N, C-alpha and C positions, 0 to 999 in steps of 0.2 A: 287942849285939844288939837290946836293948829299944828304944835311941835308934834304930838302924836302921828297926826296925817301925815306931815313931813318926813317923818322916820319910816313910816310904812311906806311912801312912795319910794324913798332911796333903797329900801329894801327890795322893792320890786323891780325897780330900774336896774340894780346893781349887776344882777346876772346876765342881763342882755347887753350892758356896757360892757363889762368884762369879756364877754363872750366875742367881741368883735375879733376877729383873727387879722394878724399881721404876719409878713413874712419877708425875707430878705436874704442877702448874703454878706458875709463878713471876710474883708481880704485885707492883705498888707498893703498899707498905703505906698509902700516903696516899690513894692514888686508886683503888686496886683494879684498875688497867689491866694488863693483860700485860706482860711483859717479855720481849722477843723478843732472843736473843743472849746470855742469860745463860748463866754457864760452870758446869757441873755437874761436880764432881770426885769420883771415887769411886776410890779407891786411887790409883792413877797413871794412870786412864782419865778423860778428859774429854768431855762431849757439850754440845751448845749449844741452849738452847730455840728453838723454832719461833716463828713470827709471832705464835702464840696464846699464847706464853709456855709450851708443853708441851715436856715431856722425858720419856724413857723410857731408862732405862739398866740394866746390870747390876750386880751386886754387893749385893743385899739384905742381906748379912751384913756388910758394912762401912760406916763412917762415911760420912754424905754431906755436902760442903760446896758452898757457893754463892757466887759473886760475879758482879757486874755493874757496868759503870763507872757512876759516880754515886750506888751504894748502899752501905751497910756490908756488909762479909762476913756469912756465917752460916754454921754448922756444925751438924749433926745426927748424934746417935749412931745406929748400927744400930738398926731396928725401931722408930724414933719415928714416932709419927702425925702429926708436924708436917710431914712432908714430901708431903702430899697437895696442899696450898696453901701453898706458901713466901711468906712476905711480908717483901720487903725494905725497909729503910728508907733513903729518900733521904738523901744526904750530899754535902755541897758543902766539902771540905776548904779553909780558909782559914789559910794557914801562915806561919809565921815561920822563918829558916834559922839552925841554928847548926854552925860550923866543927868540926873536929876538936878545937880548942883552947876554942872556945867552950861546947860542952858541958860541959866539965870545969871550966871557971872560974865559981865561984859568981856573981862581979861582972858576969857577962854571962847566965849562965845564968837565974839567979834573977829579974833585971829583965825577960829575955824571956817567962819564964813567967808574970810579973805583967801583963805587955801582953797575953797571951794571954787571961787571965783576965778583965780589965778591959774589952778591946775586943771580947769576943764572938768571938774567934779559936777554932779548934778543932784545928789540926793544926801538927806540927813536922817540919821537914827537918833530920835529922842526918848528917853527913858519917861514913860508916863506912870509908870509902877515899877520901882526900883528894886534893887537887890536887898533892900532892908525894909521893903513894904512902904516906902515913902510915895505918895503922889504929889506931883508939885503944882498942880493947879485946882482951881476951886471945885472940886467933884462935889456933885449932887446925891452921890451915895451916904445914905445914913451911917451905915457901918465904917465908912472911910472915916467919919469924924469920931466916931466912937472908939475907933482904935488907935486914934492919934496918928493916922496915915498923913494927915494934912496939916502937920504942924510946920512943913518946909514949904512955902510960898515962893516960888522960883518963876511961875507962870502965872501972871494976874489974870490973864484972860485967853484961853485956849484957842478960841477962834479968831482973835486979833491976832495970836502968834502964827497960825497956819495962814491967815490971809497975807502976813507980811512976808513971810518965808515964801509962799507960792508966786508973790509978785517978781521975786528973784529967779523963777522957773525950777525951784526945789522939789524934788519928789520927796515926800515925807512918810517917814516909817515910825509908828509909835512901838516902842519896845515895851514890853510888858512883863514882867516876872510873874510866874502863876502860883507853883505851889511852896516855894520858898518864901515865908512870910511871918516874921517874927512878931510883927504889930498885930497881925490878925489872930495869931494863936493866943496872945494875951487878952483878947476879949471874947474869943471862941475856943478856949482850952479843948472843948469835946471834941473838935477838928483835927486835933494836932496828932503827928505822929509819935508814937509812944516808944519808950526805951526799956530798959531792965527794970522790972518791978513796977511798972505801969506809968513811971515819971516821964513827963515830956522830953522827948529825947531833942538832942542839940547836936548840929553839925560842928565843923573844924573851926568855924568862926563863932560859935556858940550861939547860933541862931536856930529857932525852930522853924519846922516845917507842917504844912497843911497834909492831912492824909489824902491822896488823890481819890481814893474810894468814897470819901465823903460828898456825894454828888450835890449837895445842898450847899456845899462851900464853893463851887463853881460859880455861881450866879454873881459873886462878888466880883471876880477878876473880869467875868464876861460884862459886867456893867462899866468897867473901865474901857474896854474894848468898845462898848457902844458908845460912850461917849466920845472917844475918839474918832471913831467912824462918823459920828454927826458932826464933830468940829471940822472934818474935811480932810483928815489923814488919808493918804493913798492905800497905806498898807498897815495891817495889824500884825507885829512879829512877836510871838510868844517864845519866852525864854524860861528855863527850868520848869518845863512842862514835862516832868519826870519824877519817879521815885529818887529819894536820896541814894547816892552811890556809896552805900556804905553797908557794914555787915552788923546787925544787931537791931535795927528799927522794927518795931510792932505795928501792925495796921488793924484795922477794923474789920478786914477781910482776909482770909488765907492769900499769902502773896505768892503767886505762881507766874511763869511767864504768860500764860495765857490771860490770866486775870489783870496783870499789870499793862498787858498791851491793851486789853479791854478798857480799861481805865482811861489811859492816856488817849486813844484813839475815840473813846466816848466823849471826853472833853473837847476834842477838836472837832468831831461831828457837831456838838452843840455849838462851838465857836462858829462854824459854818453857817449855822441856821440863823443865829440872832442878828447879825448886822446884815442880813442879805437886803433890805430896802437901801443901804448904803453902797451897794456895788464896790466892797473895799477889798483889796488881795488880803489872803490869809497865808503867814509865814510860821515857821518853826525853826527854832536854834537847836542844832544837835551836838552831841560830843564828835570830834572828829574818827573816833575809833568805831563809831556806829556805822560807818561808812565799811568798816571792814569785819565787824562781828555779824555772825548769821544769827545770833538770837537776839534778845532785847538788851543785852548788855546789864542786864539784872535792874533795870531803871524804867522799863516799858515801852523803850525807843527801838521798834523794829523797822527798819526803812520801808520795807513792802507795805506794810500798814501804813505809815505816815503819809508814803505819797498817795493813797486814796482820799485824803482828808485835808489837805493843804494845796496852795498853789505854788509856794515856793518851799525849799527845804535850804536851811543855811547851817552847813557844817561848820564847826568852828575849828578850822584848819592850822591852828598856829603849830609851827614846829615845836616850839617849847613844851606843848601840850601832848607830844608824843614821845612819852617816857619810854618807850619800849622799841620806838622807831616803826618801819614798815618794811616788810619782804624786801632785802636787798639794800637797805638803809638804815643803817643801827645807829646812826649820828644825823638825826632830823634837822639840827639847824645848819649842818654842813649842806644840807640840801632842802632848801625851802622850794625850790621848783617841784622836785620829783614828790616831796609830800604832799603839795596841793593836787597836783595834774594827777597823779596816780590814785590818790584817794578820791577825786570826782569821778575818775574813770571807773573805779569800783563800785560807787553807789549807783552811777548812772546805768551802768550794766544791769543792774539788778531791779530798776523801776524802768527799763526801756519800754515798756508796753505801758504805762502811764502817761499822763500828760504834765506829771510835775516838772519844775524847772529848779535849777539850782543857782543860788546866789551865796558864795562862801564868806564868811568872815577870815579875815587876813591878819596877820601879826604886825602891829605897828607900835610894839613896845620891846624892851629890852629883855632879852632871854633871863629867865630866872630858875632854869632847871639845869642847864649845861655849861655853867662857867660865867654866865653874864654878858654875853654877846651883843652888842647893839644893833637893832636893826634899822639899817636906815636905806637910802636910795636903793642900794642894789639888792638887798633881801627884800625889800618891798617890791621892788620893780619885777623880780623873779617869779614872787608870789602872784602878781597882777599878770605877768605875761601866761602862767600856768593856768590860771582861771580863764583867760581869753584862750587859750589854746584848747581847753577842755568844753569850750561853747557854753560858757555859763550865761546867765542874765546878768552881768555886772558883777559887783563885788563890793565888800565893806571893810574898812579898816577900823580895828580896834586899837583903841589906846585908852585904858582906864582914868589916865590923867588928863585926857582930853586936850592933848599938846600935840599939834600937827605942823609940819614944815612943807611949804611949797616947793622947798629944795630936796626933799626926798620923794616927792610923788609926782612932780610934773611933767617930767620927760615921760613916763610909761602911761600917765592920765591921757595926755594929748595924742600918745600913738594909738589908743584904742577907740579914740573918736569914730 
């Protein structure tokens, strides 16, 4: 009876408690300029600051969290007087990437951390669900165990890893592969992309994909995102949030540009909603040509639509990936600066009326498409300069082998501090 009365009392008090209003202004700590479009989170409610950086929200008895693209996240306890004027610290993540294997291999992880320290970098992208569906930490998701996604344990304790890396001042990005998932298809073949005659379709690597139209399949990957947010990652970055770039796959619904775009943006809208209490940034990786194509590139990625559902867009601007070049530059590896700068300017122009920001992936691996040119200090430096000149919020270096050298990135990294 006492527990029942206590529950009733909480229900009666909750509306009044939550209705307490609070208001304030969010500004740039360095310039004191107001920040428009900052996201204020109280419980599971969010509001945006106006053009003057002002906000008003309910929930005076609850903690308040704030984030804005290009700044560090902040959190305030209920009743804190620091909420009248919230000062956000500018942040440009400059990151290296580690796979599910790299984060657990000292001979890869330790040199990468050493490069971060020596080269003035400040961020790390870590696979928490890799290209082959592996989840390297002890996830509590039942389907992860059933699918065999936990068979490689390279992160014994996710929160402990986050804590140790944050003591180094590292901004943490959880890369999560979404619809490319051979392991999940093995246990849920009813969710698979199909091919000729109804057989499970496989990509060029022999891997199966989840049909993005199957909304019930979304929950699995979103569960990984929630675990990453709860562990303290600053940002969730979704990769392979798209339909396969191939002719022939069949889906559970008619595949049109409109239906594909709705499926991809629908997934991202749900990804916005689920981790709200954690005040985590949301990002998406896209093909470089998506910056140029006015349609959805046949994969559901239309940049104007993506800009409305994420904080950051990360085009993969590897010159080796531009097999047809770009207007005026037919040989992309000979023009790494132009490939990066012009691609960013192209997509920025198309999303200028939104609050989305860009942080590109840059090439730190040997060319594979135009003769095998090594990408060293000069090529990496030109890409970094192009990113800076285009006004992005940092950049990320991709090397699938997870081998980095401070000799190749030190000068340029320090130059953009």
